[in-house]
C-alpha positions as CSV (number, residue, x, y, z in Angstrom):
1,X,0.1,-0.1,-0.3
2,X,0.7,3.2,-1.0
3,X,2.9,5.0,2.1
4,X,0.9,8.2,2.1
5,X,-2.3,6.2,2.5
6,X,-0.8,3.8,5.0
7,X,-0.7,7.2,7.6
8,X,-4.4,7.3,7.5
9,X,-5.4,5.3,10.1
10,X,-7.7,6.6,13.4
11,X,-6.4,9.6,14.9
12,X,-9.8,11.2,16.2
13,X,-10.0,15.2,15.1
14,X,-11.2,17.3,17.6
15,X,-11.3,21.0,16.5
16,X,-9.8,23.4,14.1
17,X,-6.0,24.0,14.7
18,X,-5.3,27.5,15.8
19,X,-2.9,27.5,18.7
20,X,0.3,27.4,17.2
21,X,3.6,25.6,17.7
22,X,6.4,27.3,16.7
23,X,10.5,26.2,16.9
24,X,12.7,29.0,15.4
25,X,16.5,28.3,14.8
26,X,18.8,31.1,14.3
27,X,21.5,29.7,11.9
28,X,24.6,32.4,12.0
29,X,26.9,29.7,10.6
30,X,27.5,32.2,7.3
31,X,29.0,35.2,9.4
32,X,32.3,35.9,11.0
33,X,31.3,37.0,14.7
34,X,33.5,36.2,17.5
35,X,30.6,36.8,20.4
36,X,27.2,34.8,19.1
37,X,26.0,35.0,22.0
38,X,23.6,37.7,20.6
39,X,21.8,35.2,18.1
40,X,21.3,32.6,21.1
41,X,19.5,35.6,22.8
42,X,17.6,36.2,19.7
43,X,16.8,32.6,19.1
44,X,15.2,32.4,22.4
45,X,13.4,35.5,22.6
46,X,11.8,35.1,19.5
47,X,10.6,31.3,20.4
48,X,9.2,33.2,23.3
49,X,7.6,35.8,21.5
50,X,5.8,33.9,19.5
51,X,4.4,31.1,20.9
52,X,3.6,33.2,24.2
53,X,1.9,36.3,22.4
54,X,-2.1,35.5,22.4
55,X,-2.6,35.5,18.7
56,X,-5.8,34.0,18.9
57,X,-8.6,33.3,21.4
58,X,-8.9,29.6,20.5
59,X,-7.1,26.8,22.4
60,X,-5.9,23.4,20.7
61,X,-4.9,20.0,22.0
62,X,-1.2,19.2,21.1
63,X,-2.3,17.2,18.1
64,X,-4.4,20.2,16.6
65,X,-1.9,22.6,17.2
66,X,-0.2,24.4,13.7
67,X,3.4,23.1,13.7
68,X,5.4,26.0,12.6
69,X,9.4,25.5,11.6
70,X,11.6,28.9,10.8
71,X,14.8,28.9,10.2
72,X,16.6,32.6,9.9
73,X,19.9,32.2,8.2
74,X,22.0,35.5,9.0
75,X,24.1,36.8,6.0
76,X,25.5,39.9,7.3
77,X,25.4,41.7,10.9
78,X,26.8,45.1,11.5
79,X,26.1,47.7,14.0
80,X,22.6,46.1,15.2
81,X,21.5,45.5,11.8
82,X,20.8,42.0,10.5
83,X,20.4,40.9,7.0
84,X,19.2,37.1,6.8
85,X,16.6,35.2,5.0
86,X,14.0,33.1,6.4
87,X,12.9,29.6,5.3
88,X,9.3,29.1,6.9
89,X,7.1,26.0,6.7
90,X,4.0,25.2,8.8
91,X,1.6,22.2,8.5
92,X,-1.9,21.1,10.0
93,X,-3.0,17.4,11.0
94,X,-5.2,15.6,8.7
95,X,-8.6,14.2,9.6
96,X,-8.8,10.6,11.4
97,X,-5.0,10.5,10.6
98,X,-1.4,10.6,11.9
99,X,-0.5,12.3,8.9
100,X,0.4,16.2,9.0
101,X,0.3,18.3,5.6
102,X,2.7,21.1,4.7
103,X,0.2,24.1,4.4
104,X,3.2,27.5,3.8
105,X,6.4,26.3,2.4
106,X,7.7,29.7,1.8
107,X,11.5,31.7,1.5
108,X,11.9,35.3,2.5
109,X,15.0,36.5,0.9
110,X,14.3,40.3,2.3
111,X,14.2,39.1,6.3
112,X,16.6,42.1,7.6
113,X,16.0,44.1,10.7
114,X,17.7,45.9,13.4
115,X,18.4,44.6,17.0
116,X,19.7,44.8,20.4
117,X,20.2,42.1,22.6
118,X,17.8,41.6,24.9
119,X,15.5,44.5,23.2
120,X,11.8,43.7,24.2
121,X,9.4,42.0,21.4
122,X,6.1,43.1,21.9
123,X,3.3,43.7,19.1
124,X,1.2,46.5,18.7
125,X,-1.7,45.5,16.3
126,X,-3.1,49.2,16.1
127,X,0.4,50.9,15.4
128,X,3.9,50.4,13.9
129,X,6.5,47.4,15.4
130,X,10.1,47.2,15.1
131,X,10.6,45.2,11.4
132,X,11.8,42.3,13.4
133,X,8.2,42.2,15.4
134,X,6.5,43.1,12.0
135,X,8.4,40.4,10.4
136,X,7.3,37.9,12.8
137,X,3.4,38.9,13.2
138,X,3.1,38.8,9.7
139,X,4.0,35.4,8.8
140,X,2.0,34.0,12.1
141,X,-1.2,36.1,10.7
142,X,-0.6,34.5,7.2
143,X,-0.1,31.1,8.6
144,X,-3.4,31.5,10.7
145,X,-5.5,32.7,7.5
146,X,-4.3,30.0,5.5
147,X,-4.7,27.3,8.0
148,X,-7.9,28.2,8.7
149,X,-9.0,28.8,5.0
150,X,-8.2,24.7,4.8
151,X,-11.3,24.2,7.6
152,X,-13.7,26.5,6.8
153,X,-14.3,28.5,3.1
154,X,-12.8,31.8,3.8
155,X,-12.3,31.0,7.2
156,X,-8.8,33.1,7.3
157,X,-10.3,36.5,6.1
158,X,-9.9,38.1,9.6
159,X,-6.0,36.9,10.1
160,X,-5.4,38.1,6.3
161,X,-6.7,41.7,7.4
162,X,-4.1,41.9,10.4
163,X,-1.7,40.9,8.1
164,X,-2.4,43.5,5.7
165,X,-2.3,45.8,8.4
166,X,1.3,45.2,9.1
167,X,2.1,45.5,5.7
168,X,0.6,48.7,5.2
169,X,2.4,50.1,8.7
170,X,5.5,48.9,7.8
171,X,5.6,50.3,4.3
172,X,7.2,53.4,5.6
173,X,10.1,51.4,7.5
174,X,12.4,51.9,4.8
175,X,13.0,48.2,5.1
176,X,12.4,46.0,1.8
177,X,9.9,43.3,1.3
178,X,6.8,45.4,1.9
179,X,6.2,47.5,-1.0
180,X,4.1,47.2,-4.1
181,X,6.9,48.3,-6.7
182,X,9.8,45.7,-5.1
183,X,9.8,42.3,-6.5
184,X,6.5,40.5,-6.9
185,X,7.8,37.5,-4.5
186,X,7.6,39.7,-1.8
187,X,5.1,40.1,1.6
188,X,3.2,42.7,-0.2
189,X,2.2,40.6,-3.4
190,X,1.7,37.1,-0.6
191,X,-0.9,38.7,0.9
192,X,-2.4,40.9,-1.4
193,X,-3.1,37.8,-3.5
194,X,-4.4,35.8,-0.3
195,X,-7.0,39.0,-0.1
196,X,-7.7,40.4,-3.0
197,X,-11.2,39.0,-5.3
198,X,-9.1,38.4,-8.2
199,X,-7.6,35.6,-6.9
200,X,-10.3,34.0,-4.4
201,X,-10.3,31.1,-6.3
202,X,-7.2,30.0,-4.6
203,X,-8.6,30.4,-1.3
204,X,-11.2,28.2,-2.5
205,X,-8.5,25.6,-3.5
206,X,-7.2,25.7,0.0
207,X,-10.1,24.8,1.4
208,X,-11.0,21.9,-1.3
209,X,-7.4,20.4,-1.5
210,X,-7.7,20.1,2.4
211,X,-11.2,19.6,3.8
212,X,-12.6,18.1,0.7
213,X,-9.4,16.3,-0.4
214,X,-7.3,15.1,2.3
215,X,-9.5,15.2,4.9
216,X,-11.9,12.5,2.9
217,X,-9.0,9.8,2.7
218,X,-9.4,7.8,5.1
219,X,-13.3,7.1,4.9
220,X,-13.6,8.1,0.8
221,X,-10.0,8.0,-1.0
222,X,-11.8,7.8,-4.5
223,X,-13.9,11.3,-3.0
224,X,-10.5,12.6,-1.7
225,X,-8.6,12.0,-5.1
226,X,-11.3,13.6,-6.8
227,X,-11.1,17.0,-4.6
228,X,-7.6,17.1,-4.9
229,X,-7.8,16.7,-8.7
230,X,-10.1,19.4,-8.9
231,X,-8.4,21.7,-7.1
232,X,-5.5,21.5,-9.4
233,X,-7.9,22.4,-12.4
234,X,-9.1,25.4,-10.6
235,X,-5.3,26.2,-10.1
236,X,-5.0,25.9,-13.5
237,X,-8.3,28.4,-14.7
238,X,-6.9,30.7,-12.4
239,X,-3.4,30.9,-13.7
240,X,-4.4,30.8,-17.2
241,X,-5.7,34.5,-16.3
242,X,-3.0,35.5,-13.9
243,X,0.0,33.3,-14.5
244,X,3.4,33.9,-11.9
245,X,1.1,34.0,-9.0
246,X,3.5,34.1,-5.6
247,X,0.8,31.7,-3.8
248,X,0.8,29.3,-6.4
249,X,4.5,28.9,-6.2
250,X,4.5,28.7,-2.6
251,X,1.5,26.2,-2.9
252,X,3.3,23.5,-5.0
253,X,6.5,24.0,-2.8
254,X,4.4,22.6,-0.2
255,X,2.5,20.0,-2.0
256,X,4.4,18.6,-4.7
257,X,5.9,15.2,-2.9
258,X,1.9,15.0,-1.7
259,X,0.4,15.1,-4.7
260,X,2.8,12.4,-6.5
261,X,2.3,10.2,-3.3
262,X,-1.3,10.5,-3.5
263,X,-1.9,9.5,-6.9
264,X,1.0,6.8,-6.8
265,X,-1.5,4.7,-5.0
266,X,-4.9,3.7,-3.8
267,X,-7.8,3.4,-6.0
268,X,-7.2,3.7,-9.7
269,X,-7.5,7.3,-11.2
270,X,-7.4,8.4,-14.6
271,X,-4.5,11.0,-14.1
272,X,-4.0,11.9,-17.8
273,X,-5.8,15.3,-17.3
274,X,-4.2,15.8,-14.2
275,X,-0.7,15.5,-15.2
276,X,-1.8,17.8,-17.9
277,X,-2.6,20.4,-15.6
278,X,0.0,20.2,-13.4
279,X,2.8,20.1,-15.9
280,X,0.9,23.5,-17.1
281,X,0.6,25.2,-13.8
282,X,3.8,24.1,-12.4
283,X,6.5,23.1,-15.0
284,X,9.5,23.3,-12.5
285,X,8.1,20.4,-10.7
286,X,7.8,18.1,-14.4
287,X,10.5,15.4,-13.2
288,X,8.2,14.9,-10.2
289,X,4.9,14.8,-12.1
290,X,6.4,12.1,-14.6
291,X,6.6,9.8,-11.5
292,X,2.8,9.8,-11.1
């Protein structure tokens, strides 16, 4: 039996995952810094900040928490300014399963900020924050929004609104990654594509792929496969009108291996149209699609 399907053994799914469990790692190996204590302090304080801030009111048991991994790779450090990149991944559990699915997989190359050791990290939702706090808070709210969208249609709206406010307030800071005029893969365009009515179909994909697709794989794998294939078709329709979307790139960065596993075992499924759609919307993974 396909190893993906083996994961779908009984594991009661109780409530929507909203409370986060985040592991943040600071990698300073690339810089020549004699005293790296500051980065150990930063790592500790960021973990405390993200995991103890009350981002939402809901609670979740351990199985239903949103699992988040962040790796901040420091590329340059001078006069309290940190030039870095962020690799971020979030996942949520799948209904009746021990399996967890990656929802976001993204790299941010404009992850730069000023930092003094032991400075206080506090998020103010109604005012400007330091760029470090703004960066972390932005991604927490995007993750919460995408996670909510996988459980209920358009369920992430309130979280996206918080992320958009952070973008609007951060554009005046002088740090890159927040402005419309910069590269089309930055934070501005990420939240724009998650909130603009033009791209509503993508949020529908998040719900249909996860709730109508993955969450049905234990009891009705045939239904689950059909829903997932239909989600890929929806992405094709969207990208035919709006090519080169950052949300689509991030989606396949998260889902490419999973899609191959889903359609490489279990109930028979005619994959011809599916593979054609995948090659059209994500040609950068053509080698993987050939394994289906």
